[in-house]
C-alpha positions as a Markdown table, in Angstrom:
| # | Residue | x | y | z |
|---|---|---|---|---|
| 1 | Met | -0.1 | 0.0 | 0.0 |
| 2 | Ala | 1.1 | 3.5 | -0.7 |
| 3 | Ala | 2.4 | 5.3 | 2.6 |
| 4 | Gln | 0.4 | 8.3 | 2.0 |
| 5 | Asn | -2.8 | 6.7 | 1.8 |
| 6 | Val | -2.5 | 4.5 | 5.0 |
| 7 | His | -5.3 | 5.5 | 7.1 |
| 8 | Gly | -5.1 | 5.6 | 10.8 |
| 9 | Val | -8.2 | 3.1 | 11.1 |
| 10 | Thr | -6.4 | 0.9 | 8.6 |
| 11 | Leu | -3.6 | 0.3 | 11.0 |
| 12 | His | -5.8 | 0.2 | 14.3 |
| 13 | Ser | -8.4 | -2.2 | 13.2 |
| 14 | Leu | -6.1 | -5.2 | 12.9 |
| 15 | Leu | -8.0 | -7.1 | 16.0 |
| 16 | Arg | -7.8 | -10.4 | 14.0 |
| 17 | Ile | -4.1 | -10.3 | 14.1 |
| 18 | Phe | -3.9 | -9.8 | 17.8 |
| 19 | Glu | -6.2 | -12.7 | 18.3 |
| 20 | Ile | -4.2 | -14.9 | 16.0 |
| 21 | Phe | -0.7 | -14.4 | 17.6 |
| 22 | Gly | -2.0 | -13.8 | 21.2 |
| 23 | Ser | -0.1 | -10.5 | 21.7 |
| 24 | Asp | -1.2 | -6.8 | 22.2 |
| 25 | Lys | 1.8 | -5.4 | 20.8 |
| 26 | Pro | 1.3 | -3.4 | 17.8 |
| 27 | Phe | 0.3 | -5.5 | 14.7 |
| 28 | Gly | 0.4 | -8.4 | 17.0 |
| 29 | Gly | 4.2 | -8.5 | 17.2 |
| 30 | Val | 4.3 | -8.8 | 13.4 |
| 31 | Ser | 6.9 | -7.0 | 11.4 |
| 32 | Val | 5.1 | -4.5 | 9.0 |
| 33 | Val | 6.8 | -3.1 | 5.9 |
| 34 | Val | 4.9 | -0.1 | 4.2 |
| 35 | Phe | 6.3 | 1.1 | 0.8 |
| 36 | Gly | 5.5 | 4.4 | -0.7 |
| 37 | Asp | 6.7 | 7.6 | -2.3 |
| 38 | Phe | 6.9 | 10.3 | 0.4 |
| 39 | Leu | 6.9 | 12.9 | -2.3 |
| 40 | Gln | 3.3 | 11.8 | -3.4 |
| 41 | Leu | 0.7 | 14.3 | -2.6 |
| 42 | Pro | -1.3 | 13.6 | 0.6 |
| 43 | Pro | -4.8 | 13.0 | 0.4 |
| 44 | Val | -7.2 | 16.1 | 0.5 |
| 45 | Thr | -8.9 | 16.3 | 3.8 |
| 46 | Ser | -11.6 | 18.9 | 4.9 |
| 47 | Ser | -9.4 | 19.9 | 7.8 |
| 48 | Arg | -6.0 | 21.4 | 7.9 |
| 49 | Val | -4.6 | 18.3 | 9.5 |
| 50 | Pro | -4.2 | 15.2 | 7.3 |
| 51 | Glu | -5.9 | 12.1 | 8.3 |
| 52 | His | -2.8 | 10.0 | 8.0 |
| 53 | Val | -0.8 | 11.6 | 10.6 |
| 54 | Phe | -1.7 | 9.3 | 13.4 |
| 55 | Ser | -0.7 | 11.9 | 16.3 |
| 56 | Cys | -4.1 | 13.4 | 15.3 |
| 57 | Val | -6.3 | 10.3 | 15.3 |
| 58 | Pro | -10.0 | 11.3 | 15.5 |
| 59 | Gly | -12.0 | 10.4 | 18.6 |
| 60 | Glu | -13.8 | 7.4 | 17.1 |
| 61 | Tyr | -10.3 | 5.9 | 16.1 |
| 62 | Arg | -9.0 | 6.4 | 19.7 |
| 63 | Ala | -11.7 | 4.3 | 20.9 |
| 64 | Val | -10.8 | 1.6 | 18.4 |
| 65 | Arg | -6.8 | 1.9 | 19.6 |
| 66 | Ala | -8.0 | 1.9 | 23.3 |
| 67 | Thr | -9.7 | -1.5 | 22.6 |
| 68 | Val | -7.3 | -3.3 | 20.1 |
| 69 | Thr | -3.8 | -2.0 | 21.1 |
| 70 | Pro | -4.4 | -0.4 | 24.6 |
| 71 | Lys | -0.6 | -0.5 | 25.5 |
| 72 | Ser | 0.5 | 1.1 | 22.2 |
| 73 | Pro | 0.8 | 4.9 | 21.3 |
| 74 | Ser | -1.5 | 6.6 | 18.9 |
| 75 | Arg | 1.4 | 7.8 | 16.9 |
| 76 | Leu | 2.3 | 4.6 | 15.2 |
| 77 | Trp | 4.6 | 6.2 | 12.7 |
| 78 | Asp | 7.1 | 6.5 | 15.7 |
| 79 | Leu | 7.3 | 2.5 | 15.7 |
| 80 | Phe | 8.6 | 2.6 | 12.1 |
| 81 | Ser | 12.3 | 2.8 | 10.9 |
| 82 | Met | 12.4 | 4.6 | 7.5 |
| 83 | Leu | 14.8 | 3.4 | 4.9 |
| 84 | Glu | 15.5 | 5.5 | 1.5 |
| 85 | Leu | 16.1 | 3.4 | -1.5 |
| 86 | Glu | 18.5 | 5.5 | -3.3 |
| 87 | Glu | 19.2 | 3.4 | -6.5 |
| 88 | Asn | 17.2 | 4.1 | -9.6 |
| 89 | Ile | 16.5 | 0.6 | -11.1 |
| 90 | Arg | 14.2 | 2.1 | -13.8 |
| 91 | Ala | 17.1 | 4.3 | -15.5 |
| 92 | Lys | 20.3 | 2.7 | -15.8 |
| 93 | Asp | 21.8 | 5.7 | -17.9 |
| 94 | Arg | 23.4 | 8.1 | -15.3 |
| 95 | Glu | 22.3 | 11.2 | -17.0 |
| 96 | Glu | 18.9 | 10.2 | -17.6 |
| 97 | Ala | 18.3 | 9.0 | -14.0 |
| 98 | Arg | 19.4 | 12.5 | -13.1 |
| 99 | Val | 17.0 | 14.2 | -15.2 |
| 100 | Leu | 14.1 | 12.1 | -14.0 |
| 101 | Ala | 15.1 | 12.7 | -10.3 |
| 102 | Ala | 15.0 | 16.5 | -11.0 |
| 103 | Ile | 11.7 | 16.2 | -12.8 |
| 104 | Arg | 10.2 | 14.4 | -9.7 |
| 105 | Leu | 11.0 | 17.4 | -7.6 |
| 106 | Gly | 9.6 | 19.8 | -9.8 |
| 107 | Glu | 12.8 | 21.2 | -11.2 |
| 108 | Cys | 12.9 | 22.5 | -14.8 |
| 109 | Thr | 16.4 | 23.9 | -15.8 |
| 110 | Glu | 17.8 | 24.6 | -19.4 |
| 111 | Ser | 19.8 | 21.5 | -19.2 |
| 112 | Ile | 16.8 | 19.3 | -18.4 |
| 113 | Ser | 14.7 | 21.0 | -21.1 |
| 114 | Gly | 17.5 | 20.7 | -23.5 |
| 115 | Phe | 18.0 | 16.7 | -22.7 |
| 116 | Leu | 14.2 | 16.4 | -23.0 |
| 117 | His | 14.1 | 18.3 | -26.6 |
| 118 | His | 16.9 | 16.2 | -27.8 |
| 119 | Lys | 14.9 | 13.0 | -26.8 |
| 120 | Cys | 11.7 | 14.2 | -28.1 |
| 121 | Arg | 12.6 | 14.5 | -31.8 |
| 122 | Met | 9.7 | 13.2 | -33.6 |
| 123 | Asp | 9.2 | 14.0 | -37.1 |
| 124 | Gly | 5.6 | 13.3 | -37.9 |
| 125 | Gly | 2.9 | 11.5 | -35.8 |
| 126 | Met | 1.8 | 8.5 | -38.3 |
| 127 | Pro | 2.4 | 5.0 | -37.1 |
| 128 | Glu | 5.5 | 4.5 | -39.7 |
| 129 | Asp | 6.9 | 7.8 | -38.3 |
| 130 | Ile | 6.7 | 6.4 | -34.8 |
| 131 | Tyr | 8.4 | 2.9 | -35.6 |
| 132 | Arg | 11.1 | 4.7 | -37.7 |
| 133 | Glu | 11.9 | 6.8 | -34.5 |
| 134 | Ile | 12.0 | 3.5 | -32.6 |
| 135 | Arg | 14.4 | 1.9 | -34.9 |
| 136 | Leu | 16.8 | 4.8 | -34.5 |
| 137 | Leu | 16.8 | 4.6 | -30.8 |
| 138 | Glu | 17.2 | 0.8 | -30.8 |
| 139 | Asn | 20.3 | 1.3 | -33.0 |
| 140 | Glu | 21.8 | 4.0 | -30.6 |
| 141 | Asp | 20.9 | 1.8 | -27.6 |
| 142 | Pro | 20.6 | -1.9 | -28.7 |
| 143 | Asp | 20.4 | -3.0 | -25.0 |
| 144 | Lys | 17.5 | -1.0 | -24.2 |
| 145 | Phe | 13.8 | -1.9 | -24.5 |
| 146 | Phe | 11.6 | 0.9 | -26.0 |
| 147 | Met | 7.7 | 1.0 | -25.8 |
| 148 | Val | 5.0 | 3.2 | -27.1 |
| 149 | Leu | 2.5 | 5.0 | -24.7 |
| 150 | Ala | -0.6 | 5.4 | -26.7 |
| 151 | Lys | -3.3 | 7.8 | -25.4 |
| 152 | Thr | -6.4 | 5.9 | -26.8 |
| 153 | Cys | -7.3 | 2.4 | -27.8 |
| 154 | Ala | -7.8 | 3.6 | -31.2 |
| 155 | Thr | -4.1 | 4.6 | -31.3 |
| 156 | Val | -3.1 | 1.3 | -30.2 |
| 157 | Lys | -5.2 | -0.5 | -32.8 |
| 158 | Ala | -3.9 | 1.9 | -35.5 |
| 159 | Leu | -0.1 | 0.9 | -34.5 |
| 160 | Asn | -0.9 | -2.8 | -34.2 |
| 161 | Lys | -2.5 | -2.8 | -37.8 |
| 162 | Trp | 0.7 | -0.9 | -39.2 |
| 163 | Val | 3.0 | -3.5 | -37.8 |
| 164 | Phe | 0.7 | -6.5 | -39.1 |
| 165 | Asp | 0.2 | -4.9 | -42.4 |
| 166 | Asn | 4.2 | -4.3 | -42.8 |
| 167 | Ser | 5.4 | -7.7 | -41.7 |
| 168 | Thr | 5.6 | -11.0 | -43.8 |
| 169 | Ser | 5.3 | -13.5 | -40.9 |
| 170 | Arg | 1.5 | -13.0 | -40.0 |
| 171 | Ile | -0.8 | -15.2 | -38.7 |
| 172 | Val | -4.5 | -14.9 | -38.2 |
| 173 | Leu | -6.3 | -17.0 | -35.3 |
| 174 | Glu | -10.0 | -17.6 | -35.1 |
| 175 | Pro | -11.9 | -17.2 | -31.8 |
| 176 | Val | -12.5 | -20.3 | -30.0 |
| 177 | Ala | -16.4 | -20.9 | -29.7 |
| 178 | Glu | -15.9 | -23.7 | -27.2 |
| 179 | Ser | -13.2 | -25.1 | -24.9 |
| 180 | Ser | -12.8 | -28.2 | -22.9 |
| 181 | Leu | -10.7 | -26.1 | -20.4 |
| 182 | Thr | -11.9 | -24.9 | -17.3 |
| 183 | Thr | -12.2 | -21.2 | -17.2 |
| 184 | Ser | -13.9 | -20.9 | -13.8 |
| 185 | Gly | -13.1 | -17.8 | -11.7 |
| 186 | Phe | -12.2 | -15.9 | -15.1 |
| 187 | Ser | -14.0 | -13.9 | -17.5 |
| 188 | Leu | -13.4 | -13.2 | -21.3 |
| 189 | Arg | -14.6 | -9.6 | -21.7 |
| 190 | Gly | -15.2 | -7.8 | -24.7 |
| 191 | Glu | -16.3 | -9.1 | -28.1 |
| 192 | Arg | -14.6 | -12.4 | -29.8 |
| 193 | Cys | -12.8 | -11.4 | -33.0 |
| 194 | Leu | -9.8 | -12.4 | -35.1 |
| 195 | Leu | -6.6 | -12.5 | -33.4 |
| 196 | Arg | -3.9 | -10.9 | -35.9 |
| 197 | Leu | -0.4 | -11.7 | -34.7 |
| 198 | Val | 3.2 | -11.5 | -36.0 |
| 199 | Val | 5.8 | -14.2 | -35.4 |
| 200 | Gly | 8.9 | -12.5 | -33.9 |
| 201 | Lys | 7.1 | -9.5 | -32.4 |
| 202 | Lys | 6.5 | -9.1 | -28.5 |
| 203 | Val | 2.9 | -9.5 | -27.3 |
| 204 | Met | 1.1 | -9.2 | -23.9 |
| 205 | Val | -0.5 | -12.3 | -22.6 |
| 206 | Thr | -3.7 | -11.4 | -21.1 |
| 207 | His | -5.2 | -14.6 | -20.3 |
| 208 | Asn | -3.7 | -18.0 | -20.0 |
| 209 | Leu | -4.6 | -21.5 | -19.4 |
| 210 | Pro | -3.2 | -23.2 | -17.6 |
| 211 | Leu | -1.9 | -20.5 | -15.1 |
| 212 | Glu | 1.2 | -22.1 | -13.5 |
| 213 | Gly | 4.1 | -19.9 | -13.1 |
| 214 | Leu | 2.5 | -17.0 | -15.2 |
| 215 | Ala | 1.2 | -13.7 | -14.3 |
| 216 | Asn | -1.2 | -12.2 | -16.7 |
| 217 | Gly | 0.0 | -9.1 | -18.3 |
| 218 | Val | 3.6 | -10.4 | -18.8 |
| 219 | Met | 5.2 | -9.6 | -22.2 |
| 220 | Ala | 6.6 | -12.4 | -24.4 |
| 221 | Arg | 7.8 | -12.9 | -28.0 |
| 222 | Leu | 5.8 | -15.0 | -30.5 |
| 223 | Ile | 8.2 | -17.8 | -31.4 |
| 224 | Arg | 6.1 | -20.2 | -33.5 |
| 225 | Tyr | 2.4 | -21.4 | -33.8 |
| 226 | Ser | 0.3 | -24.2 | -35.0 |
| 227 | Arg | -3.6 | -24.7 | -35.1 |
| 228 | Glu | -3.7 | -25.9 | -31.5 |
| 229 | Tyr | -1.2 | -23.8 | -29.7 |
| 230 | Val | 1.2 | -20.7 | -29.9 |
| 231 | Val | 4.7 | -20.8 | -28.4 |
| 232 | Leu | 5.8 | -17.4 | -26.5 |
| 233 | Glu | 9.2 | -17.0 | -25.2 |
| 234 | Arg | 9.3 | -14.8 | -22.1 |
| 235 | Gln | 12.7 | -13.0 | -21.1 |
| 236 | His | 14.5 | -14.4 | -18.4 |
| 237 | Tyr | 11.9 | -17.3 | -18.1 |
| 238 | Ser | 11.1 | -20.5 | -20.0 |
| 239 | Tyr | 8.5 | -20.8 | -22.8 |
| 240 | Thr | 4.8 | -20.6 | -22.5 |
| 241 | Thr | 2.3 | -22.4 | -24.7 |
């Protein structure tokens, strides 16, 4: 959970944990780890005092605390030790990491603006222009993975259509009307339509059977296919059919 969104009642209403561990220590004596971005905007409240500051727990929550954790202080943040993670694993390039860190703090200097303008050198906005730019970026940084962030579903469909129309190893899969596989607990949303794929291109797995070892949403590359199945290669993982 995000640290800024942890509400006082969230921490004080863990009565079941105390019962399970037979302890009236905070959180039943269990170590609690909260991850969050402390630069995130705090929740909007009607009062000047943020609701997530536990030293100002409203009266009804004080009653809950008196019952659940009678021996613990109301300011539970004092029980936490804060560790700051300084390594930026999303940006390996040192200059890029520096710029992202500055933008995160709301800074915009001439050097930052120049860096961003250098990276934003698009000439045209059509699918062919976008993929031409991606090829240039891939040639400059072959070890990096580039992704297009589209604003609308219509743009996504247009980009996918361009890739499909300009590829040779194309396949079209008919929608499955019936299946002997059990799909209880999952729902197939949207209309059934033809699935157009390109061998060698990356796809996102949104629904998979069986589910062992795979989280929906994983990125993979289409390796080969047949009438019964398709084979996807996941980076750093094994094959998925």
